[in-house]
N, C-alpha and C positions, 0 to 999 in steps of 0.2 A: 370772260374776257379773252380777246384775240390776242394771237401773239404779235409781240416788236419781232420782226424779221430782218436780215441784212439779205440785200441782193447782190452777189457779188458774178462779174462773169469770168468765166473759169478759162476764157481761151485769149485771144490777142486781141478783144474788144470786137461790136458788131455783132453778139453773139444774140441780140435780140431781147435786150433788158426793157426795153420802153413797153412794150406790149407784156410783160411779163408783170412788171411793175404798176402797168395800168389796170390788171387782171386784180393784182394781189391789191391793189389800192381799195378795192370795193370793201374789204372787209378789216381796213386801217380807218384811223380817224387822220392820224398825222404822216406825212410823207417830206422826207427829208434828204438835201443831197450833202456828203460830206466831202468832197475830194472833187480834181480835175477841173477844168473851165468849160467853154465855149467849144472845146475841143469834141466834147461829147454830142454824138447825135442821135437821139433814142427818138424812134418812128412810131407813131400810133394810128391805127387806121381804127376811126368807130364811124359805122354805116360806111357812107361817100365820102367822108371827110379825112383827110390826112395831115395829121401835126407832125413835125418834126421840131423838137427842142433840144436847145442846147445847154441850159443853163436853167431853166424851170422846171421841178419834179413833174415826172408824167405824172403823178395825181392830181396836178392843177386841173385838168380836164374834168374832173369830179367836182360836180359844183357844189357839194358839201363838205371837202376834204380843208385842212388846213397844211399849207407847205412851207418848210423854212430851208434855206440857204446856209451851211453853218461857215464856221471859221477855216475849214480847210478847202474852200471851193475859194479858187481866182476869178474875181468878177470882171468882166467886161459890163461897165456901167452901161452904152452906149446899146452893146446887144443884149443886156436884159432890159431896157427900155421897148427896144424893136419886138421882141419876143412878146410881151404885156403888150405892145399897140397891137399886135398879129392876133392876139386873143382876144382884144376887145374889137376888132373887125370880125370875128367869128362868131361874137354872141355871147364871149365866156368872160364872166363877171369876176376877175379877181381879188377886189378890192375887198381886205381884210381877210384874206388867204394867203397871200405870200408874205414872207418875212423874210429879213438877211441880216446874217451877224455884223455888227460893226468892227468884230475883229477880221474880219475876210478882206483880204489884199486887193487891190484892183489890177486887171491888167488895160494899160492904156496905149494908146496910139503908138510911142516909143515903142513899146515892148513889140509890137508888132514888127516893126519896120528892123530891129536889131535881131528878132525871130529869122526873117526874111534874109538878112543881109550873112548871117552865121549860117543859115542852112544853104545858100548859094555860095559861101567860101569853102563848104566841105566838100564842091565839087562831086566828085564819084564816090566819097565814104560818106555821102547823106545822110542822115539817122531818122527821113519819112515825116520830119516835121508837119502839123496840120498850119504852120504860120501864123496862128491865133495869136502868139504871144504868151503861150502857156509857162514854158520855160524860163525865157526872160523874167516873167512876174514873179515866177520860184525862187528863182535866184536871187533878187530883188528883198524878198520875203524872209530866204535863211539869211542874208546878211545883214539886214535890219533895215534896210535901207528902200522896203517897200513902201507904199501908199495904200492906207486902209481905208474903208467904207468911213470910220468915223473921222478921219482927217477933213472931209468932206465938208463937214460940220465947225470946221474952224477955219474959216480963208486965208487968216496970214499964216497957221501952220500950214496950210495946205501948198500957199503959194512958196514958202519956204522952203519945203520939201521937193517943189519941182525945179526951184532953182537950183538945189542941191542935185539932181539928175543931171542939169547941165555939166556939172564937172565930172561925176561919175561916169559918164557916158558921152564925154566930149569927142570921141573918135567915129561914134554913129552918129550924132548930132551936129556937129560944128559944119558950117559950109554944105550941110545936106540941104537940098531945094525940094525933097519928100515932105509934103505936107504934115508929116506924120511926127516930122522932128520940132514942129513950131509949138513949143511950151508954151507960149502965153496964149496961142487958138484953143490949147488943153485944158488951161485954167479957167479960160470963159464959156467952153462947153460942160464943163463940169459942174460949173457956179449955175448954170440953167437946169442942171440934172439933180442937184441939190434935194428941191422939195419934194423927189418923188422920194428920194432916199431916207428922208428923215420921216418918212409916212413908214417904209418898210422896217427900218431897224427896230431889231430887240436883241435883248439877251440869249440869245436861241439856246446856248446850255441851262440857262435858269429854268426858260419855257417848257424843254423837254423833259425837267426833272419835276416840274410840275404837274406836266400829262403824266407822269409815269404814277406821281403820288393819287392823281385823280381817277388811275384805272384806264386810261387813254393806251389804245395800243398806236405803235409806231413802225413804220416801212422805210428803212435806210436802203436808198436807191444808188447804186455804187454806179461809177463811170468806169471807161476804157474795161481792160478784163486783166486779170489775175497775172498773166504772162507779161504785161507790158508794167507791172508795179517797179518804182525806180530801186528799190533793192532785193527784189524776190523775181523779180523776172528776169527778161533778155536784155539787161543793161550793156551796153548803152542804147542801144536800141530798144527805149522803153520811153514812157511818158516820165512827167515829173513828180508824181505823186505817189503815195500808197493808196492802191486800187483795191487792195485786201482787207481783210475786215478789220484789223487794226488800226486802218486809215480811218472807220467811222468812229472809232472811240477820241480819238485825238483831234479828228475834223469837226466834232459836233460838242467836246466839252462833254463827253457820259461817259461813265463807268460799266465793266465789262456787265456786270448782273442785269444792265439796260436789256440785253440783246437773249430771246429766247429760241431762236432757229438761226443758221445760216442757211440760204437756198444760194446753190449754185447755177447760173444759168449755162448752157450746153448747147451749142448749135450740134446738130446731128453730123455735121461734118464740118472741115475745119477752113478759117478765113484768116486774113493777114492785111492791113493797108502800111504800105511803105516797104524801109526797109529791115534787114535785120535775119535771122534764123528763121526756118519754117521746115522742119523734116520731112514732114509728107506733103507740101507743094508738089502740085501735077502742073506741070507746062506742057498741057497737051489737050487732046480734043475733050477728054473727060474734064479738065480743070475749068474747060472753057463753057463745057454743058451746065458745071454747078454753078460757073458764074451768071451766064444767061440765065437757067432755071430759078434761081435763087435771087435773081436782080441785086448783083453782088457788086455796088457800089456807093460809095463812102455817104453817107447821109452829109457828114459835115465837108468834107473837100469832093465829093463827086468821081475821085479818083475811082478806078477798078479795082476787087479785091483779091490777093492773090488766094486761090483756094486750093482745098488738098482736102486727104481722107482723113477721118478722125482719128487724134493723138490721143490715148492713152495714158501712155508715159505725163504727158504734162499734165493733162486732166489729174493723173494722181498726184502731181505735184501740188496744181489745185486746191486739189479736195483737203490735201493735208493742212496748206499753210493758210487755208480759209478755218476751217475746221467745218468743212459742208459736211451739212446730214441728208440735205435732199436737194435733188436736181430738177430744174426744168428742161427739158427736150424741145427747143425750136426748130423752125424750117426742116421738120419731119418728110413733110411732102416734098421736097427737092430732091429725095431720094428715089421718088417713085420711077416703077418703070425701067432701074436699073437693073440688069442681068447679075450682076454680083458686085459687092461691096466689101471693099477693104479698111482693116481695121490696125493699126499702128500698135503692140503690142509692147515692141521694146526695141531698142536703138542696138546699132552695133557700130563701135567706136575702136580703129586700130585692132581688130581683130576681136574683139570683147565685146560681150552682151551687156548691156546696161539695160536693166529692170527700172533706174529712177532717172531723172533730168539729171545728168553732170552737175558737180558742183561748182564748178566753173562754166558758167549757162555760156559763154560765150563758144564755148566745145560744140553744142548745138550746129552749129553753123557746118562743122564736121560729121556728122553723125550718118548714118543710113539707119532707115526706118526698117525694122523687122513685121513682114504683113501676116495676118490671118485674115482670111478670104469667107465672107459669110454671103449665103445667097440673097439676094435681092428680091423685089416684089413686083408681079408686073401690074396687081390691081392699084388703084388710086386709095390715097390715105388724107387727101384733100377732103377738108372738110368734117370729119368724122369724129365725133365728141365721146362716143362710149370706147372707152380700151379695147373690149373684147370685139368690137367691129373693126378693129384695124387687120389687116393681112396677118396672116400667121408668121411668115417670115419677118415680117415689119417688128410683131410683137418680140420674135425671136432675136430681132439685134435690139432691142429697148433692153432686153433682159440680158443681154449679155454682157452690155454696157454696165450697168446696175451691180452685175453680180462683181468685176473686175473692182470696179469703183470703191464698194461696198457701202451705198448709198440706197436711198429709195427714190422713187420719182412722184413729186407731188404736181406737175403738170407737163403736158404735150402738146406741142403749139401745129397744126396740122394746115395753117395757111395765116394769112395777115390779119384776117379780122377779128376782134373779140370773138367773135362766136365760133371762131375755128379753134375750137381748144377742148383737150380732155382734160376736164379737174377729176386729180386723186387723193382726196383725204385732206383737201384747201379748208 
């Protein structure tokens, strides 16, 4: 029987989880999303086709896989339908293969309106939200004011809950000429989409329990990255959900014994989208080169990503809080042709050396990275599928990383395509 694996990003998101999940999905029976929403952007390249998924589990591209979206995800119902329609146009049959939890909260148009207003009001103190309504939807969930998938199946209850939003969000909705403030229109549009959700809604927790009893293997697909976790990331410059291993358990209603292995996704360098501390950021020609060679533009927002050297201090933090046992290294080929590569091994703060991320994560804004310089490699690594055929200094770089993190490598991505991968003990 194959392992039940959790896939988590170990940096600030955009680590290449989509490709890794797509690859590992081949060995799993079921693929599940457990947190976040349409603020995720997982890119998968199959032959000449490129898929960018925001809500759907990446395993949906495989024709024989079952996919679930758990209660921990906030679902944009219209965005989900749009993704399903795109799959249909591309000849992918999803019928009977994708299901959602009725306990999942919905992201509705007024959430996006509120998100945009709040972010604009922050001015220079903006936190870099995608303005997809994710934060306001999670606020409603925690305040117990949210509208869930199950509410779609009771029109009267849905109408009452929407009416209540008028009272709760009066300062955002009253007098607004933005169509997203029109709750009557939202109700009508939700009624149109309800039949789709009646087909998709199942008790995800129960289905996963039965799958385990029947010996099925599950791949848990995380979104964003560990350094964006609302509790353990760079708060308040974080997302609104738990992006770490614990989020999978609560976001799906499963116990810890369901998990056999935690795989951390690590980009060979570091990127971040939006505001917030980034100790190894390079605001120079090298940063521009990484952005250009790595095509570092957000799959969700299109925003250029901030780029920098690998941060092993932040990675040690991510490995510890997730219980990561093995890592998948992505975008290794982006470092090809560099004369030297720097790696952050510690921080300096107020004259003191720090080997761990500060307890007050806000202090990351003030640390200075302490680097070790490693030799680069003049050869190309793009498309190589055998570890031994990688350039010698490339292998040395990888071994340096695993020795510091005390993990093993299970996969190395040497290009965007499925086939451009080194698989190790998968």
